[in-house]
N, C-alpha and C positions, 0 to 999 in steps of 0.2 A: 504494498499499499504505500503511496506516495506521502512522503513526510508531512507536506503541506495539509492534506486530506485529515491526518491526525490532529494537526494544528487547529482546523476547522472544528472538528468534534471537541477538543478542549476548550475553545473560545465559545462554542454553543452550551455546553455543560457548565462552564463557569460562568456563564451569564444566567443561565435558569436557577444555579443553585444562589447566586446573589440575591437576585429578584424575590426567591422565594424565603431566604433565610433572613434578610433584613426585615421583612415584615413578620416574621417567626422567629426571632434571635434565639428562643427556648430550644429549638429543633437544631440547632447548630452542632452541639455534642454528640447528638445521637448519629447526625449525618456523617460526622467525621468517623466515629466509630465503625457504621456500615461501610464507608468507603474504604477504610485501613483494612477491614475483614475482606472486601472483595478484591482489593490488592494484594493482600497475601495468599490470597487462594489463587489468583492468575501467575504469581509468582512461582507459588509452590507445583501447580500444574506444568508448567513451562520446564521448571527444574527436572521434574519426574519424566516429563517426556525427553527431554536432552540426557537424563541419564540412562534410559533404556534405549535411547539411539532413535527414536522415533519423533523428530521434530515435527512432524505432521507435513502432508502433501501439499505442496504449492496449489493454490485455486487460479483460476483465471477469471478476473473480474472484467465484465465487458463495460467498454468506454465509449461515451457518446463521442469521443473526438477522434474515433476511428483506430484506435490501437486497445490490445486487450493487455491489461495490467496483471502481473503477478501479485497475488496476495498470499502470503505465508500466515500462519498461526501466529509466528513471532511478531509480526507487523501488526496484526490485529491485536494482539496482547500489548504491545508498546504504545498502540493509539489509546487503548483503554486506560491503560495505566496512567499516560499523561492526563488524559481527560478527568479521572478521578483524583489524581494529586492536585490538579487545578482547583477542582471541586472542592477538596479538603482544605486548600489554602484558603480559599474565601471563605469558607464556613468556619475556619479557624480565627480568622480577623474580625468576622462579626461576632464570635463568640468573646473574644478580648475585648473588643472596643465597645459593644452595644451598652452595657451596664455603664459605663462612663459617659454615653451620650445622653443618658436618661436617669441622672442621679436622683437619689430620694428627696435632697433639699430643694430640687427644682420642683418636683412634683407638690411637695408641701406648701413651698412658697407661692408659685404661680397659681394655687387653686384659691388663695385668699384675696380679699379685695383692695389691700392695700399695695401702692405702687412700688415695683422692685426694680433696683439698682443694678447694674452690671458694668463693669470694665471690659471693653470688647475690642478684638483686633480685626480690622476691616480686611476681608479677605476677597472683595470683588468691587468693581465698578459700581457706583449708585447708578440708578435709573430712575427717570420719572414716573410715578404711579399713574398719572393721567396724562396722558400725551395730548397736548391742545390741538384744535382745529385749527384752521388758517385764520378763521376771525378771531381767536382767542389770544393769538401771540401777541397783540399788543395791548391785553389788559394787565396794567399793573398792578392791580387792586388784588389778585389771587397770589397766595404764598404757595409755591409748587412743594409738592411732597416729593420724597426719594425713598428706595428701599435699597437695602445692600445687604449682602451676608457678611456675617462676621463670626469670630471664635471667641467664646467668652474664657474670661481668666478670673473673675472676681464677681462673687454675687453679694450684694448687701440688701437686708430689710431691717430697716429703722438702724439700731448700732450694731445688729449681729452680721458678721462677714464670713464667708466662706469661699474658699478656692474650689474653682470646678472648671472643668475643660469640655466645652461641647458647641457645636455650630447653631446659630440662630438667624433669622432673617428679621432685618429692622426695618420699621416704617417710622419717618420722622420728617418733620419740616425742614424746607432748605431756605430758611430767613434770608441768610444772605446771597442765595443764589450762586453759590460755588459748584454746584454740581455734586454736592455730597463730600463726606470725608474722604482724604486719599487712601489708595490701595495702601496697606501696611501700617496705617496709622492705627493710633490706640485711642480711643474715644470712649466716654462715659454716657449711657443711655439711662433713662428713669421712664418707666410708664407701665402700662398694664401689659401682661403677658399670657399668651395663650399656646397650651401643649400642642404641639403638632402630631400628627398621626405616626404612628409607628411604623417604620420604611421610608419615610421622608428624608429628604437629604438635610434636613435641619431638625434640631430638637424642640424648639420654641419659636414662637413669632412675637415680636417685640413692638408695642403700639405706643409712640412717644408723641407728646404735644410738646415737645420742647427740642430744640436743636442739639445735636449731640455735642456734648462739652468735650474739647480736645484735651488730651493727657499729655501724648507725646507723638511727635511726627513721624511720619513714615521714614523707614531708613533710607540712606543716601541711595543704595542700590534699587530702590522703588520710587523713591520721591520724587526724581527728576521726571520720571515718566508723567505724573500728575500734571505738572506744570507744562509740560510739552502737550500733552493732549489739549488742555485749556486752552493754550494758544494757538492751535491749529484750529479748535472748533470756533474760537473767535475770527479767526482770519476767512473761515467758510462761511460765517453768518453774515457777511457784507456781500455775499455772492448771491444772485437773485434765484427765487423760485424754489423747486423741488431740486434740480442740480445742485444748489447750496446747502440743501438739508441732508441732502444723500452723500456729498462727498466724505465726510468723516467717517460714515458708515463703510463705504467701500474701500477706504484707505486702512483704517486702524481699529474698525469694528466698533466705532462710538456712534450710538443711534439716538444719542439724548436731544437731537435737533429733528429728529423726524417726526412730524405730525400726524395726528391720527388719520386725515386724508390719504398721505402719501405711504403709510405704513398698510393701510387697506388695499390700496392700488398694488404695491408689491406684494402683498398676501394673496391677492385673486389671480393675479398673473404670474405666480409659482416663481417669482425673483427676489423674495425676502432672503433667501440664502447668499445672496450675493453681501448683504450688509452684516454676515455672521462670518468672521474670519474661519477660513478653512484650511485645507490641504493647498488650495491654490495660492492663497495669500502665502503661506509658508513656503511653496515651491518657488514663489518670485523671489522672496528674500534669499533663500539658499542660492537661486541662479545669480542673484546680485553678488553674493559674496565670493562665488566662484568666477565671475567676470572681473571683479576687483583684484581677486587673487592672480588670475591670469595676466592682467594688466601690468601688476607687480612682478611679474615672473617668479612667482612663488610655485614651489612644487606641489605635487597632489595633495601630500598630508597637510601642508600649511594652507592649502585652500580649502581643504575640507575643515580644519579647526578654524578658519576665519569665518566660512559659512555657519559653522555651529554657534560662535561668539555673536553674529548679527541675528541668528535665529532667537538665541536666548534674550538678547536685547527686545527683538520685536515680540515676542511673549510677553514680557515684562510690560512694554507698551501698551498693548492691547488687552492684557490682564488673562491671568490662566483658566478661562473658561473650559467647559468639558471638551467641546469640539476643538478647541486650540489646542490643549494638552495632548488630544489624541493625534492631530496633526503634526504637531511639534516632535511629539515622542515618535512617531511613526519616521518622519523626516531624520532624524538622528540616528534611527536604527538603520535607516537604508545608507546614511554617509558612513556609519561605522562599516558597513557590508563593503562599502565601496573602499575603505581605508584598508580592510583586510585583503582586498583584491577579490572576493567572493562576488558573484551577481546575487543580487537581492530580488528573490520573488515576492512579487506585491501581495498577495494573499496571504503566503506565509508570516510576512513581516506583519501586516494587519492584523493577523489573528494574535501573534506574539505580544503585540502592543495592546490590543484588548484584553487577554489574561493579565497581564502585567498590571495595567490599569486597575481592572477589576479586584485584583489582590490588595492594590494600595489603597482602594476605596470602593468597597462593594456597593455603596450607596448610588454610584453612577449608574448602576443596572437599572433604576427607574427613572433616569434622566432622558427625557425626550430629546433634548438636543445631542445628546451624546449617542443615542441610538439612530439618528437620522444621519447623523455624521458618519458613523461606522456603515450604515447600509447604503449611502450614496458612494462610499469609496469602494465597496465591495461590489456595488453594481458596476460602477465603471471598470473594475478590474476583471469581473467573470462576464458581462454581458456586451461591452463595448465591441468587442471583436466579431462575436457570433452576428450581433445585430446589423454591423457594417457589412458582414457577409450577406446577411438575408436582404438588406434594404440595396444592396449593391445590384441584384437581381433586377431592379426596376429603374436605376437611378446612378449615374456617374459615382464612381467610388468617393472622390473627395466629399460631395454632397451627402451621401450616405454616411460616411464618417462624422460630418458634421451634426447630423440628425442624431445619429447613435449615442452621440456622448449625453447630452440631455435627457435622451429617452430612457438610457440605461439607469441615470440617476433616480429619475422619476418612478419607474417602474420598481426599483429597490425599495424605495422609501415610502410608496403607496400604501403597504399596510399598515403604516405607523401613523401616516398622515390621516388616513381615514378615521383614527380614534379623534383626531383634532378637530378634523373638519370632515364629515360625511360627505364629500363632493369631490369630483374629478375636475381639475383644471384643463379643459379641452384645448387650450391654447398654450398650456406649458411650455410646451417643446418648441414651439414657435418662437414664443416671446424669450426663451434662454438661447434659441439660435439668432435672433437679431441683438440681445442684448449682451451675449455672452462676450463677444470679441471685444466691446468697449470696457470691460471689467479691468483686464490688465492694465490698461493703460491710465484709468483712472486711479488705480492702486499704486502703482510706480510714482505718476507725477503727484498724487497725493502725498505718499511718503516723503518725495523730497521737499515739497512745501512744508510738511510738518516739521521736519528736521530745521529747516530755513527760518520758520517760524520762532525757533528758540534764539536764533540770533537777532533777527528784526523782523516783524510781520509785514513791513514794506517789500522786504526781500522776498518773503513768501508769496505775497499775493499775485504778481504776475504768474509764476507757476500753477498756483492753486485755480486761477482763472482758466489758464489752459486745460486743467484737470476737470475744471467744470462741464467744459463740452461734452465729453464721453459721459460724465454722471449726468447730465441734464439728459442725453439721448436715451440711457437706461429709466429714467423716470418718465419720458415721454411713451416708451415703448411699454412700460406699466399702465400709464393711463389708457393706451390704446386698448389694449386687451382687457382691461378692467371692464370696458364699457362696450366691449365687443357682444353680439348677440349670443346666447347661449354660454356664455363665457365659463359656467361650471355644471356638471351634471349630477344630480344626486344619485348617492351611494346607500347601501343600506348602512345604518349606522352600528357601532358597537361590535360586537364579536363577528356578527354575521357578513358586515363590510370587510373586516379582517380576513376571513376565511375565504370569500370570494377573491378578493383581489390577490391573496396568496396563492389559490388555486391559479388563478389567471396567470400570474407571474411564473408559477411553477411550469405549467403547461405550455406556457408561451417560449420560456426559455429554452425547454427541452425542445420543443420543436425547432428553434433556430440552431441548437447544436447538432440535432438530428440530421436536418437538412444540410448543415456544414459538413459532416461527416458522411454525407450521401449514405444515409441508412434508410431505404425506400419503407420497408414495412414497419420500423418505428416511426417514422414520418407520418406516414398514413394514420396510425393509431393517435399519436399525440395531436395531428391536425383535425381527427375527428372529435377526440376528446376538448380541443380547442373550441371548434364550432359549436357544440353542444352548450359548453359553459358561457361561451358569449351570445347563445340564444337565449338562454335562462337569465342572463345578467340583463340582456336588453329588454326581454318581456317584464322584467322586475322594475327596470329603470325608465322605460319608455314613456309607461303611464304616467308616472310621477313627472317625469319632465315636461310632457304635452300638460299637464295640469297646471305645472308653474311656470309654464310660458307666457301665460296672462297674468297680469300685475291690474292692481286697481287704478284706473283712469282718473284723471283731473288731479286736483288738489283736495284729497281725502285728507279729514282733520282727525277722524277718529275710527278704529277698527278692532273688532272683537275676533280673537284667534278661536280656532277650534282646536281646543285641547281636551276634549272629552268632557267629563263631568268635574269641571274646573272653571277657574276665571284668569284670564291673560287678555288686557285690553290695551292697544297700543294709540298713544296720541301722538300726532305729527304736526311741525309747524317747520315747513321747508326742510332743511337737512337736519333739523333737530327731532328728536324723539323721545317720547317717554312712556312708560310701560306701568300699568297697574295690575298687580300681582302676576305670577308667572304659571298658576296651575300645577300639576305634580307629573306632566309627561314631557320630559325633556327633548325628546324627538319632535314630536309634534309642535312643541314651542320653537325649537329650532327652525323647523321648517316655515313656519308662520312668519318669523322675523325675517327669515331669507327671502321670502316670497315679497315681503312688503318692503325689502331694501333697508333693513336696519342693522348696521354693524356695529354701532354704541349706541349707550342709552345716556342721555342727559340726566334724566330723572327716573328713579324706580319708586313705586308706592307699594308696599305690602300692608294691604288693608289689616289683617290679622293673620295668625300664624297655623290656622289649618293647613292639612296637609295640600289639600285641594286648591289652595292659594300661594302658598309657597314651595311645594316640594320640589319644582323643577328650579329653584334657585341656582343651582352648580351651572345650567346652562349661560348664566348672564355674569357669573362671577368674573372679575377682571373687564368687564365692559361697561361698567356704569359710573357715573360721576357722582350722583348725589341719590340718597335713600331715604325716603320717608317710611316710620314705621307707627304703629299704634303700640299701645301697653305689650310688653313681653311677659311670658308666663313661664320661667324654668331655664334650665340649662340647654334644652333644644332649641328653644326660641333663641338663646343668647349666641349658640355656635352658627347659626345661619347669621346673625347680625355680624357676628367676628369674620365668618368667611367673606362676607362682602366688604368688611373693613379693609383685611388684609389684600383683598383684590384691587383695593385703591379709591374705594367710594366712602364718601362722608356719608356717615349715617346718623340720623337724628330722629327722635321720637317728637311727634308733633300733637298738637290739640287744636281745638277750634280756634279759628282767627288768624291763623298762620297764613301766609300767601307768599307766591311768588310768580316766576315767569318761567315757560318754556320757550326758547327762541325768541323772536322778534314780536309775535303778534298773539300768543297765548298767555293768557292769565290763569294760575290757578287757586284757589281757596280752598283751606279746609272747613268743613262745617261740624265735623264730629271726629272724636269724642270730644266732650265738653272741658272746659278750662277747670272748673271748681268741682271737687266732689271725686272720691275715687270710682273705679269704674273697673269690674272684674274682666280680666283678658278673655278674649273669645269672639262670637260673633256680634254682640251687641256693642262692642268696643271699636268696631271695624273703623278705618279711617274712611270718611266720606269726603269724596272731593268734587267739586265744582270747577269746570272749566269754561274758558270762554276765547275763542280764536276769531279775529278780525280778517276778512278777507278783502278790506279795501274797498275800491268803487267798482261799478260795471262798466262796460265800454262806452255806455250812453251818458256816463256821468252820474247815473242814480246808484245811490249807497248802498251796498250789499250787506245783508244782515250778516252779524257775527254767528258764529255756531256755538250754542253753549249745550253743555253737557253736564250732567250729575250722575255720579258710579256711587251707588249704594252699599257696596259691598256685600257682608250677610246679614244686616241689621233685622232684627225681627220687629213685630209690629209694635210692642211696647217701645223698644227704642226709637222706632221710626215717629212715634208720637212725640216721644220725648223731644226728638230733633225738630219735629215742627212746631213745637211750644217755644223753642228759641228763637223764631222768627227769622231764621238764617236761611230758610228754603227758598229758593227762587220760585217765580211764577213763570209758567208758559215757556219752559225749555225745547231745546229742539231734540236731544237724546238724552235718554235715561237707561244706566244698566241696571237692569231689575234686580232687587236683592235677592241674594241666596238661591240663584239657578231659577226662581220661579216659584219658590215655595209657598206654601198655602198662609204662612205666618206673615202676613203683609197689613200694612194700613192704608186703607182706599182712601182716607183723608190726603194722605202726604202725595200720592198719585194725582188725585184730584187738584191738589195745590200746584205739583208739577206741570202737569198737563201736557207730557212730551208728545211731540209729534212721532217719535219712533222710540219703541221699547226694544232694548237688546237683551235676549236672554241667553246667557253663556251656560249650555247644559249639555249633556252626554247622556249615553245609555245608562240607566239608573233605575231602582227598585224604591224610589221614594216618591213616585208619582210627579217629579218635575218636568217640566212647569205645571202648576196646579190649573184646575179649570176657572177657580175664583179669581186669581190675579189675571188670567187672560181675559175673562170677562170684565172686570173692572178695567182693564186698559181697552176693551172694545167699546165700553160704554162711554169713555172720555175721548174717544177717536184718536187713539194712538194704534198705530200700525206696528206689529210685532215680527221682528225677524229673530230666527232662533239657529245657534251655531250646528245644532244637532242635525238641522235638515238643510241649512244654507251654507255650511262651512265658514269660511272667513267672510266678514261682513264689514265693507268698508264704508264710511259716510263722509259726503262732503257737500259743497255748495256747487250747484251748477253754475257753470259760467253765464252771466249775462243774464241771470235771474233777479229780479229786482228783491227789496227786502220785505219782510214780513210785514211792516207798517203799510205796504201798499196792496198787497195781497191778501191779509188777513190770516193767514197760515204760512210758515215758513217753509219753502219747498227745499228736499233734499236730494241729493245725488246718492243712490244706495248700489254698491257692487256687492256682489257675493261670488265665491270661488266656484259655485255651483250654477249660476244664473248669469244672465247679460244684465249690464246696468240699465236702471230706470230712473226716469225724473217723475216725482210727483209728491204727494203729501206722505214723505217718508217712506214710500213705497218703491 
């Protein structure tokens, strides 16, 4: 058996072991014992076979590349021993370090209500928690928040101090807007602590309301990089448009200037990997080192040494993130192989590096960035040549090779990408083909400008301006493909999507290899399997793609998502979006938000904490700026609040009388719960929101009616009557979200006061009799048209263009679109 296949097995087993035992550290000793017994058994069997002179007959293993490989029992035994040794090593590291990552003092102190102080060493660059939109860059009133990883060295609660060593993720305000504390510096943070899940890369999350206090600066070996990064970001900030935002990311992996619009475009077009430092950047640095060494007339060993020094400096400059570590360690391994005069097989080197990194840090096994980096590299090493051969049958070989590179990386990464976003970027390969050649130029010129910025920013500016040209081209490509029709096809989410994409990858890769090896029978079998799987995939995806191809027309302002027996209502003001409740089905919520064009939420309102209103909250963590909540009731509710907070949202509990704006033309007011008196958490404590969006004027100068709406949460009849007595309930609104999925526990007096044009009932299949006949009769009696998500799907409501206001018609006209029917104009219908 080829040694590289043994290393592939070792890497896969080590990764599976690490991913398992970091989540169940108590299983590590048992796993080590079982592995040791199996290794001893293998060694004993082989020793006995050698002793009796029967080492085992070699077997021939068919190879897709056209040659039969001789495999002996010794080869198999060696591969098994290497894999088990790697597995035991990973488990051993977890067994030794797991207890220290979750010390008892942390569990005891973090569970209290008092703020906890810690001295921490910063181990990553700081990143903005909320990336601003284009319109928000000039808002000087907001204090940016940053997050960074750190290693705790000392804990303090009151006067009690303890030494400890474990990793944390810190969220803190960046009052001075310095980009956060420098890598390697020691700072003191005080705030509320939240224990992380077992298996996470950090042990706890720290939420501080104060800027971290500096204790000691970064060591000189690291401190120089912080100043250099900041000076280069400052130079790039004077360059216009998306090109200026993108340049630091392309050059040194600093994405602090990338706004949410550019980030969304890069992600939608499968170009976001260009702003993450990868093997390509390391290869460029190594090539620069070799070129400088050759120009100086250095011999090979000296050139390699110079390349290693430059690579180490580059890693310090861009910070040792997981993908950077993998790429740099792999580059160093290749350089060592070159120095020894032995050729380096790429796959063997990659697997060796993966095993070494997992032994050094088993918690990397659950890092998506690390997984995508390894898979992309493996795809390039394994799939590029057979894909090139396959595509060369229908296109000239240079063109086939150009297409094969991004296609190989995308195919290899898709099983993991589907977990992050269950869609397929249709134009991803084409976008990478167009943008890819510009990336090296932007990287090299950007690095030169970065170095010059330390001397004088004026010297760096001309070089940065030239580097801006390829950066702006990449940004423009991202914008083109983000707005292209059918830019993303839906895939089955979760495990089903992983299995489907993996099966397609295995069959497609096997077919390419079989065709290259000229094996007709195997080619026909794999081709038949590929066609069958693609047919099943097309039959699954096509109905969803056709259904999602249509989108709500016009300036809709309110949309009820079809999330089953739950609530999720979207508010819209131009490019700004809000969401009232999230339902309890993440997949259905994600599909609805995608279809409505929602990528980020300016506002999220959780009316109360029943699961049918908050269960799908993980789908929006990290995508929300501000969250309004009602009264919480225990640790389960607090965990949801904490998750949204550590995702970057500002969370606050609201009462009647509070108000604000969504975008430029939508105002919101809280009508309930009351300011005075205690109210028990639950349905009757639901946050009731009133919104009003202005649509300006019609084309003939007649004022267009604003669209008003009231969202009643799950209020019962008693609470509705109490709300009515506050005199906060508006009269004659356009839209009302009917309370509690249309249950019979309603106050007809409240609906008679609201007298809505349209009643939205968010309901799914249920055994409760929702919506009840009594509320439907009440709405019919007061002239309210009803739309239901269980029958109409997604329901979007807006104001028809050119329709005059309610003042001149007596009853406001609404434009209503549903995902199961054509749009109509009428009195709510």
